[in-house]
C-alpha positions as CSV (number, residue, x, y, z in Angstrom):
1,M,44.8,-93.4,117.4
2,G,46.3,-91.2,120.1
3,G,49.5,-93.6,120.1
4,V,51.2,-96.1,118.1
5,E,49.4,-96.8,114.8
6,D,49.1,-100.5,113.8
7,D,49.5,-101.4,110.1
8,E,49.5,-105.1,110.5
9,P,46.3,-107.0,109.4
10,A,43.9,-108.0,112.2
11,S,44.7,-111.9,111.8
12,K,48.4,-111.2,112.6
13,R,47.9,-109.0,115.6
14,M,47.5,-110.3,119.1
15,K,43.8,-111.6,119.5
16,L,41.8,-111.7,122.6
17,S,39.2,-114.5,123.2
18,S,35.8,-114.2,121.5
19,E,33.8,-113.5,124.5
20,E,36.2,-110.7,125.4
21,L,36.1,-109.3,122.1
22,R,32.3,-109.4,121.9
23,R,32.2,-107.4,125.1
24,L,35.1,-105.1,124.8
25,S,35.8,-104.9,120.9
26,N,39.1,-105.1,120.2
27,G,33.5,-112.4,108.0
28,S,31.9,-111.4,105.2
29,T,33.2,-109.8,102.1
30,I,31.9,-106.3,101.5
31,K,30.2,-106.3,97.9
32,E,31.2,-103.8,95.3
33,P,28.6,-101.2,94.8
34,V,26.9,-100.8,91.3
35,A,28.9,-98.2,89.4
36,G,27.2,-94.9,88.7
37,S,24.5,-95.7,91.4
38,S,23.6,-93.3,94.3
39,R,25.0,-95.9,96.7
40,D,28.3,-95.8,94.8
41,L,28.4,-91.9,95.3
42,M,27.6,-92.2,99.1
43,A,30.2,-95.0,99.7
44,R,33.2,-93.8,97.5
45,P,35.9,-92.3,99.6
46,L,36.6,-88.5,98.8
47,Q,39.4,-86.4,99.7
48,S,38.6,-83.6,102.3
49,E,40.4,-80.3,102.6
50,G,42.4,-81.7,105.6
51,G,43.9,-84.5,103.5
52,E,41.8,-87.1,105.2
53,E,39.5,-89.6,103.3
54,V,35.8,-88.9,103.8
55,V,32.7,-90.7,102.8
56,G,29.3,-89.6,102.2
57,S,27.7,-86.9,99.9
58,K,28.3,-84.1,102.2
59,G,32.0,-84.9,102.7
60,V,31.9,-84.6,106.5
61,I,32.4,-88.4,107.7
62,K,35.9,-89.4,108.0
63,K,36.4,-92.8,106.5
64,V,38.9,-94.1,109.3
65,E,36.5,-93.1,112.1
66,F,33.5,-94.6,110.1
67,V,35.1,-97.9,109.7
68,R,36.2,-98.1,113.3
69,I,32.8,-97.6,114.8
70,I,31.4,-100.1,112.3
71,A,34.0,-102.7,113.4
72,K,33.2,-101.7,117.2
73,A,29.5,-102.2,116.5
74,L,30.2,-105.7,114.8
75,Y,32.2,-106.8,117.8
76,S,29.7,-105.6,120.3
77,L,26.9,-107.4,118.4
78,G,29.0,-110.6,118.6
79,Y,30.0,-110.8,114.8
80,I,33.6,-111.2,115.7
81,K,34.8,-112.9,112.3
82,S,33.1,-110.1,110.4
83,G,34.6,-107.4,112.5
84,A,38.1,-109.0,112.1
85,H,37.5,-109.2,108.4
86,L,36.5,-105.5,108.2
87,E,39.8,-104.6,109.9
88,E,41.8,-106.8,107.5
89,E,40.3,-105.7,104.4
90,S,40.0,-102.0,105.2
91,G,43.7,-102.1,106.6
92,I,42.0,-99.7,109.3
93,P,42.5,-101.4,113.0
94,L,40.0,-100.9,115.6
95,H,42.8,-100.3,118.0
96,S,46.5,-99.7,117.8
97,S,48.8,-102.5,118.8
98,V,49.8,-100.9,121.9
99,V,46.2,-100.7,123.1
100,N,45.7,-104.4,122.2
101,V,48.5,-105.3,124.4
102,F,47.1,-103.0,127.1
103,M,43.8,-104.8,126.9
104,R,45.4,-108.0,127.0
105,Q,47.3,-107.2,130.2
106,I,44.3,-106.1,131.9
107,L,42.3,-109.3,131.1
108,E,45.2,-111.4,132.2
109,G,46.0,-109.3,135.5
110,N,49.2,-108.0,134.5
111,W,48.7,-105.0,136.5
112,D,52.3,-103.4,136.8
113,E,52.8,-104.1,133.1
114,S,49.5,-102.4,132.2
115,V,50.3,-99.3,134.0
116,V,53.7,-99.1,132.0
117,T,51.8,-99.8,128.8
118,L,49.4,-97.0,129.8
119,R,51.8,-94.3,129.5
120,N,52.9,-95.6,126.1
121,I,49.6,-95.2,124.6
122,G,50.3,-91.5,123.9
123,L,47.9,-90.0,126.4
124,T,48.8,-86.1,126.9
125,D,46.4,-85.4,130.0
126,E,48.3,-86.5,133.0
127,R,45.2,-86.4,134.9
128,T,43.7,-89.1,132.7
129,V,46.9,-91.2,133.0
130,K,46.8,-90.9,136.9
131,S,42.8,-91.7,137.0
132,A,43.3,-94.7,135.0
133,S,46.3,-96.1,136.8
134,F,44.1,-95.5,140.0
135,L,41.4,-97.8,138.6
136,I,44.1,-100.4,137.5
137,L,45.8,-100.5,140.8
138,E,42.5,-100.6,142.7
139,Q,41.8,-103.8,140.9
140,K,45.1,-105.0,141.8
141,F,44.3,-104.2,145.5
142,F,41.2,-106.2,145.5
143,E,42.6,-109.2,143.7
144,L,45.4,-109.4,146.4
145,L,42.7,-109.2,149.3
146,D,40.8,-112.0,147.5
147,E,44.1,-114.0,147.5
148,E,44.4,-113.2,151.2
149,K,47.6,-111.4,150.5
150,A,46.7,-108.5,153.0
151,M,50.3,-107.2,153.4
152,D,50.8,-107.1,149.4
153,A,47.5,-105.3,149.3
154,L,48.6,-102.8,152.0
155,N,51.9,-102.2,150.3
156,T,50.2,-101.5,147.0
157,L,47.8,-99.2,148.8
158,R,50.9,-97.3,150.4
159,T,53.4,-97.2,147.6
160,E,51.3,-97.2,144.4
161,I,47.7,-96.0,144.9
162,A,48.1,-93.1,147.5
163,P,51.1,-91.5,145.8
164,L,48.9,-90.8,142.7
165,G,46.9,-88.2,144.7
166,V,43.7,-89.1,143.3
167,N,40.5,-89.5,145.2
168,D,42.0,-89.4,148.7
169,S,38.5,-90.3,150.2
170,R,38.4,-93.6,148.1
171,V,42.2,-94.3,149.4
172,R,40.9,-94.1,153.1
173,E,37.9,-96.4,152.0
174,L,40.3,-99.0,150.7
175,S,42.2,-98.9,153.8
176,S,39.3,-99.9,155.8
177,Y,38.7,-103.0,153.7
178,I,42.3,-104.3,155.0
179,V,41.0,-104.2,158.5
180,S,37.3,-104.8,158.0
181,P,36.3,-108.8,157.9
182,S,33.1,-107.6,156.0
183,Y,35.1,-107.6,152.7
184,C,36.4,-111.2,153.1
185,S,35.0,-113.2,150.3
186,P,33.1,-116.5,151.0
187,T,34.7,-119.7,150.5
188,R,36.3,-120.0,147.1
189,S,34.4,-121.9,144.5
190,L,35.1,-123.3,141.0
191,K,33.4,-120.1,139.6
192,Q,36.3,-117.7,141.1
193,D,38.0,-117.4,137.7
194,T,34.7,-116.5,136.0
195,V,34.0,-113.8,138.5
196,R,37.4,-112.4,138.3
197,A,37.3,-112.3,134.6
198,R,33.9,-110.5,134.7
199,S,35.6,-108.0,137.1
200,R,38.4,-107.3,134.7
201,S,36.1,-107.0,131.9
202,K,34.1,-104.4,134.0
203,L,37.5,-102.7,134.7
204,L,38.3,-102.4,130.9
205,E,34.8,-100.9,130.4
206,E,35.3,-98.4,133.0
207,L,38.7,-97.6,131.4
208,Q,37.2,-97.2,128.0
209,K,34.7,-94.4,129.5
210,L,37.8,-92.6,130.8
211,L,40.3,-92.7,127.8
212,P,39.9,-90.6,124.9
213,A,37.8,-91.8,122.0
214,T,40.6,-91.8,119.6
215,V,42.5,-94.4,121.9
216,M,39.3,-96.7,122.5
217,V,36.2,-96.4,120.6
218,P,33.4,-95.8,123.0
219,E,30.8,-98.6,123.6
220,G,27.8,-98.3,121.5
221,R,28.9,-95.3,119.6
222,L,27.3,-96.5,116.4
223,E,24.0,-97.0,118.0
224,H,24.0,-93.7,119.8
225,L,24.5,-91.9,116.4
226,V,21.6,-93.6,114.7
227,E,19.3,-92.9,117.7
228,Q,20.3,-89.3,117.8
229,A,19.6,-89.1,113.9
230,L,16.2,-90.6,114.5
231,V,15.4,-88.3,117.3
232,L,16.4,-85.2,115.5
233,Q,14.2,-86.4,112.5
234,R,11.2,-86.9,114.8
235,D,11.7,-83.5,116.5
236,A,11.9,-81.8,113.1
237,C,8.7,-83.6,111.9
238,M,6.0,-80.9,111.5
239,F,3.2,-83.3,111.6
240,H,4.5,-85.9,113.9
241,N,2.1,-87.8,116.2
242,S,3.3,-88.4,119.6
243,L,1.3,-91.8,119.7
244,D,3.3,-93.1,116.7
245,K,6.4,-94.4,117.9
246,E,7.7,-96.6,114.9
247,M,10.6,-95.2,113.0
248,S,12.5,-97.0,110.3
249,L,16.2,-96.8,109.4
250,Y,15.5,-97.6,105.6
251,S,14.2,-94.0,105.2
252,D,14.1,-90.5,106.7
253,H,11.1,-90.1,109.1
254,Q,8.3,-87.8,107.8
255,C,4.7,-87.7,108.8
256,G,2.0,-86.7,106.6
257,R,-0.7,-84.3,107.1
258,D,-3.2,-87.2,107.7
259,Q,-1.3,-87.4,111.1
260,I,-3.3,-84.2,112.1
261,P,-7.0,-84.6,113.2
262,S,-9.0,-83.3,110.4
263,Q,-12.6,-85.0,111.0
264,A,-14.9,-83.4,113.4
265,L,-16.5,-86.1,116.0
266,Q,-19.0,-83.4,117.6
267,N,-20.5,-80.1,116.2
268,F,-20.4,-77.4,118.8
269,A,-21.6,-74.6,116.4
270,Q,-25.2,-74.5,117.5
271,K,-24.1,-75.0,121.4
272,V,-21.7,-72.1,121.6
273,P,-24.3,-69.3,121.0
274,I,-26.5,-70.8,123.7
275,M,-23.6,-71.0,126.2
276,M,-22.7,-67.5,125.6
277,L,-26.3,-66.4,126.2
278,E,-26.6,-68.3,129.6
279,N,-23.1,-66.8,130.7
280,C,-24.5,-63.2,129.9
281,L,-28.0,-63.8,131.7
282,E,-25.9,-65.1,134.9
283,K,-23.9,-61.9,134.9
284,M,-26.9,-59.7,134.5
285,E,-28.6,-61.6,137.3
286,F,-25.8,-61.1,139.5
287,N,-25.6,-57.3,138.8
288,V,-29.3,-57.0,139.7
289,I,-29.2,-58.6,142.8
290,S,-26.0,-56.7,144.0
């Protein structure tokens, strides 16, 4: 997936906590389909022209991508065991081992190690690497300030963040936090670790948006595809009634002709000629007076 691939089962790879997996994404056994059924045809892996296994009757869905976004959806929905079982049974990991290490380093606050690991993921765009490094070091900067290590934070800003040449205006803004007392956090509390953990999780979400989808599957990707399919079906429906908002995943959406108004509520047939006559009389009267 854009870097080092992982062939080990999910149970043997390094694991994050359940809450972290639920939010960041990296069970039940999949039943065999009935032989000869249409479901069997849809689920059976096929071989595409490019040599990759595909699923679906049209042969356009890559099996590896399909399994990964399902696993991602399971983790996001909180079905941690099911997601791990899917990875193990399919032999298709959601993330490569190096990405799993990278995620763990972020959550544990190993900033220097995570920057090194970032370069081992296999990213080809140097701008993406620098932008991701900027986000990581920015989090390091804020946590040093939070620990009242102003000189270490200043050193990070000068020797690590500024040389990246990314977002100079943001660098100047960060420097103001060192001299401005407005940033100083309130009295440290027992919830400090919780707040920090949430902040690191948010950082991972931002990195996920920045890194290629082949490295980290985007959050809500499966939901996006399903919503997109439903919207396209609705827009293609000739008889769709805008007041009917219910759509089901169990079948393709199609409104019947009964959605179009077909029963007259009032008859204007007799009124129309009278109205036309009145308009003509008004025009004639206007012409005579003028």
